[in-house]
ZABAVEX-591909 format. One line per 10 residues: their letters; for each residue x negated, z negated, y of C-alpha. Coordinates in steps of 0.001 Angstrom, whole numbers. Layout:
a) X:Z:Y ~ ... .
// end
This chain:
mkrflpllal) -2564:-16281:21167 ~ -4936:-13696:21988 ~ -5478:-12435:18694 ~ -1841:-11330:18813 ~ -2637:-9357:21840 ~ -3202:-6027:20031 ~ -263:-6432:17876 ~ 1852:-6083:21215 ~ 181:-3189:22433 ~ 290:-1640:18647 .
lalvisiqll) 4624:-2177:18995 ~ 4208:-817:22585 ~ 2252:2021:20913 ~ 4841:2763:18505 ~ 7670:2550:20700 ~ 5831:4883:23151 ~ 5067:7512:20177 ~ 8350:8282:19252 ~ 9853:8279:22933 ~ 7128:10929:23164 .
tqwtgttyyl) 8385:12970:19752 ~ 11560:12759:21134 ~ 10723:13885:24871 ~ 8710:17145:23675 ~ 11387:17659:20539 ~ 8235:16904:17789 ~ 10581:14521:15975 ~ 9369:16278:12709 ~ 6041:14136:13365 ~ 7843:10959:12435 .
tqltmsgyya) 8292:11618:8921 ~ 4479:11692:8369 ~ 3926:8803:10759 ~ 6712:6723:8330 ~ 4820:7661:5393 ~ 1519:6485:7034 ~ 2575:3543:8166 ~ 4153:2806:4426 ~ 498:3962:3139 ~ -1022:1290:5614 .
vviiglcllm) 508:-1857:4324 ~ -1257:-858:1218 ~ -4538:-323:3579 ~ -4816:-3347:5091 ~ -3696:-5493:2165 ~ -6814:-4050:49 ~ -8874:-4314:3422 ~ -8016:-8598:2724 ~ -9341:-8270:-461 ~ -12289:-6015:193 .
gyagqislgh) -13103:-7187:3387 ~ -12466:-11082:3374 ~ -12536:-12144:-548 ~ -15709:-9535:-1301 ~ -13337:-8179:-4478 ~ -12811:-4486:-5429 ~ -10377:-2562:-6618 ~ -10322:699:-7832 ~ -6590:94:-9245 ~ -3845:-331:-6114 .
agffaiggym) -2524:2824:-6482 ~ -1056:1345:-10410 ~ 391:-1754:-8175 ~ 1837:600:-5826 ~ 3508:2903:-8262 ~ 4729:-104:-10340 ~ 6760:-1323:-6975 ~ 8571:2326:-6699 ~ 8888:3375:-10396 ~ 10422:30:-11165 .
samlttrnli) 12430:260:-8355 ~ 13182:3672:-8687 ~ 13968:3216:-12150 ~ 16593:316:-11835 ~ 18900:1759:-9260 ~ 19329:5498:-10874 ~ 19684:3810:-14548 ~ 23233:4491:-15555 ~ 24434:1583:-16726 ~ 28381:3094:-17654 .
sfqnqdwvvl) 28035:3055:-21270 ~ 26875:-357:-21252 ~ 29397:-1498:-19200 ~ 31341:-3670:-21802 ~ 28383:-5449:-22265 ~ 28424:-9198:-21847 ~ 25132:-8726:-19381 ~ 26261:-5791:-17760 ~ 29782:-7832:-16543 ~ 28714:-10908:-15936 .
ldkfgllaar) 26083:-8589:-13268 ~ 28881:-6957:-12245 ~ 31016:-9621:-11066 ~ 28655:-11161:-9179 ~ 27699:-8141:-7066 ~ 24212:-7343:-8486 ~ 25561:-3469:-9681 ~ 26542:-991:-7425 ~ 28867:2094:-8146 ~ 28279:5430:-6873 .
qdlygeaila) 27723:9336:-7648 ~ 25204:11288:-7953 ~ 24085:15023:-7348 ~ 26285:16094:-9204 ~ 29451:14129:-9271 ~ 28762:11662:-11942 ~ 29678:8173:-11847 ~ 26277:6063:-11807 ~ 26528:2269:-12169 ~ 23066:705:-11334 .
fqpwlaalia) 21342:-2286:-10056 ~ 21213:-3163:-6358 ~ 18343:-1625:-4307 ~ 17904:-5531:-3055 ~ 17858:-6951:-6778 ~ 16015:-3506:-8458 ~ 13222:-4396:-5425 ~ 13137:-7804:-5740 ~ 12287:-7307:-9496 ~ 9895:-4211:-8941 .
ivlagtiali) 7813:-7101:-6822 ~ 7662:-9980:-8756 ~ 6878:-7732:-11639 ~ 3629:-6299:-9468 ~ 3121:-9967:-8561 ~ 2954:-11002:-12707 ~ 1113:-8709:-14123 ~ -1800:-8444:-11333 ~ -1519:-12478:-11997 ~ -2002:-11821:-15668 .
igipvlklkg) -4979:-9532:-15319 ~ -6582:-10939:-11984 ~ -7358:-14114:-14681 ~ -10041:-12071:-16543 ~ -10912:-9183:-14381 ~ -12004:-11342:-11777 ~ -14667:-13496:-13588 ~ -16293:-10234:-12928 ~ -18589:-8986:-10464 ~ -19787:-5756:-8817 .
hylamatlgf) -18883:-2232:-10646 ~ -18230:-4335:-13838 ~ -15229:-5445:-11737 ~ -14698:-1939:-10023 ~ -14482:-155:-13711 ~ -11865:-3049:-15067 ~ -9303:-2408:-12409 ~ -10243:1517:-12689 ~ -9219:971:-16306 ~ -5802:-1171:-15025 .
giivyrvfla) -5144:1883:-12845 ~ -5701:4489:-15785 ~ -3264:2621:-18180 ~ -559:2690:-15512 ~ -1233:5782:-14703 ~ -702:7292:-18138 ~ 2439:5087:-18531 ~ 4527:6109:-16208 ~ 2961:9893:-16970 ~ 4264:9371:-20853 .
seifgeadgi) 7575:7706:-20412 ~ 10396:9182:-20981 ~ 12478:6532:-19195 ~ 10261:6932:-16202 ~ 10742:10955:-16227 ~ 7258:11646:-17594 ~ 5423:14372:-15116 ~ 8500:14968:-13575 ~ 8698:11552:-11837 ~ 12524:9943:-11021 .
sgvpgfpllp) 14727:11790:-8580 ~ 17820:10799:-6937 ~ 16825:7162:-5498 ~ 19142:5908:-3003 ~ 18669:4180:356 ~ 17818:592:312 ~ 20009:-1401:2673 ~ 17958:-3505:4745 ~ 21021:-5177:7137 ~ 24402:-3826:7890 .
gvivtgsfga) 23293:-85:9499 ~ 19896:-500:8391 ~ 19183:1521:5677 ~ 15615:3501:4198 ~ 16462:6743:3779 ~ 14703:10087:4186 ~ 17720:11461:5251 ~ 17542:13655:9179 ~ 19754:11524:10892 ~ 17656:8173:10213 .
rvgnyyiawt) 14415:9506:11082 ~ 14070:7266:14049 ~ 15291:4202:13020 ~ 13466:4619:9574 ~ 9605:5496:11481 ~ 10787:2081:13412 ~ 11207:185:10086 ~ 8300:1187:8501 ~ 5852:42:11435 ~ 8254:-2850:11702 .
lvivamvmli) 7153:-4037:7912 ~ 3032:-2696:9112 ~ 3213:-5545:11931 ~ 4948:-8039:9758 ~ 2193:-7492:7218 ~ -437:-7528:10117 ~ 591:-10630:11909 ~ 537:-12713:8369 ~ -2756:-11342:7808 ~ -3996:-12127:10751 .
nlinsrvgra) -2945:-15666:10489 ~ -4180:-15862:7106 ~ -7451:-15083:7713 ~ -8019:-17110:11242 ~ -7012:-19927:8649 ~ -8708:-22276:6656 ~ -7991:-19913:3974 ~ -9618:-17252:5890 ~ -12766:-19289:6301 ~ -13205:-19851:2750 .
lraihgaeea) -12243:-16280:1586 ~ -15018:-15298:3938 ~ -17393:-17974:2710 ~ -16955:-16331:-819 ~ -17759:-13102:681 ~ -20981:-14480:1494 ~ -22070:-16168:-920 ~ -19975:-16963:-3973 ~ -22481:-19253:-4855 ~ -23108:-21350:-2229 .
anamgidtar) -19408:-21533:-1374 ~ -18026:-22994:-4441 ~ -21276:-25465:-4523 ~ -19412:-26305:-1508 ~ -16475:-27408:-3287 ~ -14606:-24567:-2584 ~ -12076:-22852:-5601 ~ -13503:-19371:-5437 ~ -11805:-18356:-8738 ~ -8574:-20253:-6890 .
yklktfvlsa) -8959:-17988:-3905 ~ -9663:-14416:-5287 ~ -6748:-14667:-7283 ~ -4426:-15239:-4691 ~ -5340:-12498:-2506 ~ -5783:-10326:-5296 ~ -1923:-10999:-6284 ~ -1188:-11180:-2079 ~ -2867:-7693:-2275 ~ -1060:-6198:-4793 .
vlaavagvfl) 2556:-7455:-3528 ~ 1574:-6163:-665 ~ 930:-2715:-1987 ~ 4279:-3276:-4419 ~ 6418:-3422:-1379 ~ 4776:-238:177 ~ 5798:1180:-2980 ~ 8908:122:-3243 ~ 10143:1155:491 ~ 8295:4384:308 .
thynggigps) 10336:5335:-2751 ~ 13180:4502:-1056 ~ 12716:6556:2191 ~ 11414:9822:42 ~ 14130:9461:-2718 ~ 11852:9598:-5695 ~ 8464:9412:-6921 ~ 6280:10878:-9025 ~ 3460:9888:-11318 ~ 488:11221:-8895 .
eagvmksvry) 1174:7688:-7010 ~ -515:6181:-9571 ~ -3502:8488:-9722 ~ -6908:7610:-9901 ~ -7767:10063:-6752 ~ -5044:7543:-4684 ~ -6986:4001:-5478 ~ -10361:6203:-4389 ~ -8182:7404:-1302 ~ -7321:3656:-382 .
valvavggma) -11234:2293:-1349 ~ -12180:4918:1211 ~ -10109:4605:3679 ~ -10655:674:3958 ~ -14310:2025:4147 ~ -14276:3871:6833 ~ -12129:1333:8970 ~ -14464:-1442:7878 ~ -14516:-3695:5077 ~ -13759:-6997:7494 .
nlwgalimgv) -11703:-5240:9599 ~ -8070:-5367:9521 ~ -7493:-3157:12915 ~ -9943:-718:11609 ~ -8470:-619:8144 ~ -5545:-31:10052 ~ -5981:2751:12757 ~ -8531:5026:10697 ~ -5811:4540:7370 ~ -2851:5627:9540 .
tlnflslrgf) -4870:8134:10988 ~ -6654:9815:8151 ~ -3158:9530:6202 ~ -1602:11577:8678 ~ -3544:14354:8886 ~ -3771:14643:4681 ~ 503:14714:4890 ~ 514:17035:8015 ~ -1699:19033:5407 ~ -4931:19619:7444 .
fgsyddavfg) -7063:19354:4763 ~ -5285:21603:2662 ~ -6306:22058:-912 ~ -9273:20054:-260 ~ -7269:16879:57 ~ -8977:14487:-2313 ~ -12488:16173:-1729 ~ -12047:15088:1480 ~ -10936:11136:674 ~ -14056:11337:-2039 .
ailivimlfa) -16675:12594:462 ~ -15982:10416:3230 ~ -16482:7506:811 ~ -19406:8511:404 ~ -21066:9323:3757 ~ -19607:6016:5028 ~ -21307:4240:1747 ~ -24518:5786:2918 ~ -24215:5590:6810 ~ -21978:3233:8083 .
pegllrlnla) -21137:803:5336 ~ -19833:-1315:8061 ~ -17530:1151:8868 ~ -16437:3727:11186 ~ -15588:2115:14181 ~ -18776:-163:14074 ~ -20803:2536:13604 ~ -23607:2169:16749 ~ -24324:6100:17102 ~ -26955:5717:19529 .
aklkklfsgg) -29351:3238:17812 ~ -28655:5253:14581 ~ -29773:8863:16513 ~ -32622:6670:18180 ~ -33873:5204:14803 ~ -33820:8882:13753 ~ -35504:10094:16082 ~ -38335:7647:16542 ~ -38659:7694:12669 ~ -39464:11472:13373 .
srk) -41659:10761:15776 ~ -44137:8602:14202 ~ -44489:10970:11448 .
// end
């Protein structure tokens, strides 16, 4: 039970922040905190893959975009012209389609957000499974380059496809009703509710991953990270564990993509860009490769500052620089950096000269 105490502290902090913003009249901060929460789901999923399974991925922005784009396309694609076809009639009969009006008053018949989200998440998981089988046989920079190549392919597909809006992306994405009265939307009146939806998702993901890393599977993953050949010799099916972790991490990214797309009411090709993947890796690195809490804290903090425009036009440069600095001086993460020891070593080394 002790390992879940930080989750209670996180829940208390989430509630306290909301109450504080309401008391101070700064509820506009909740918008960026909500978005940061969704990005945090991607980061902790990638932390599991990199920190525990020892597999680097520079293509996780692709899985995020697959989830977001597929859900957006299915919920905005007008099926009115196909409404007399048997497959559309069948879907409508089972309540899998939703009729509404767009911003211009035009009637739209499209997939229900629940069905669209399910299709998007399953598709992302399936793609991760298909590419993971050959790609995860690679190691080191070969694996990084392979996942980077996947990310670039996804980016170019979304950028060049008319069905996905090309460079403009997809807008007009409807809200995502989770429960009666609970809907993922970016409207002003639902700002507080959506803040809690996002952080509920973060807490659920954290509970799942904490349970995982403290289970037999987690011990196997740590063994693989420590010495894959030795783990394999001990009878651990390293290929299966790595593949399942890769798929789980991709699914978490897709879930975050679905939720954030419905929250923002749209998605653009920048969400699949290479720098997005670099940013995710940088945030995992700065928080600590095998430190879920470190990745969560640093991920939310830096994403919040980025979304508030703190870094200005140097946003991508800052995250690239962060990755370089952390890899050089604090490979175990900023929160595990023993600054006093580093300074002592630096000055003692200088005095010997």
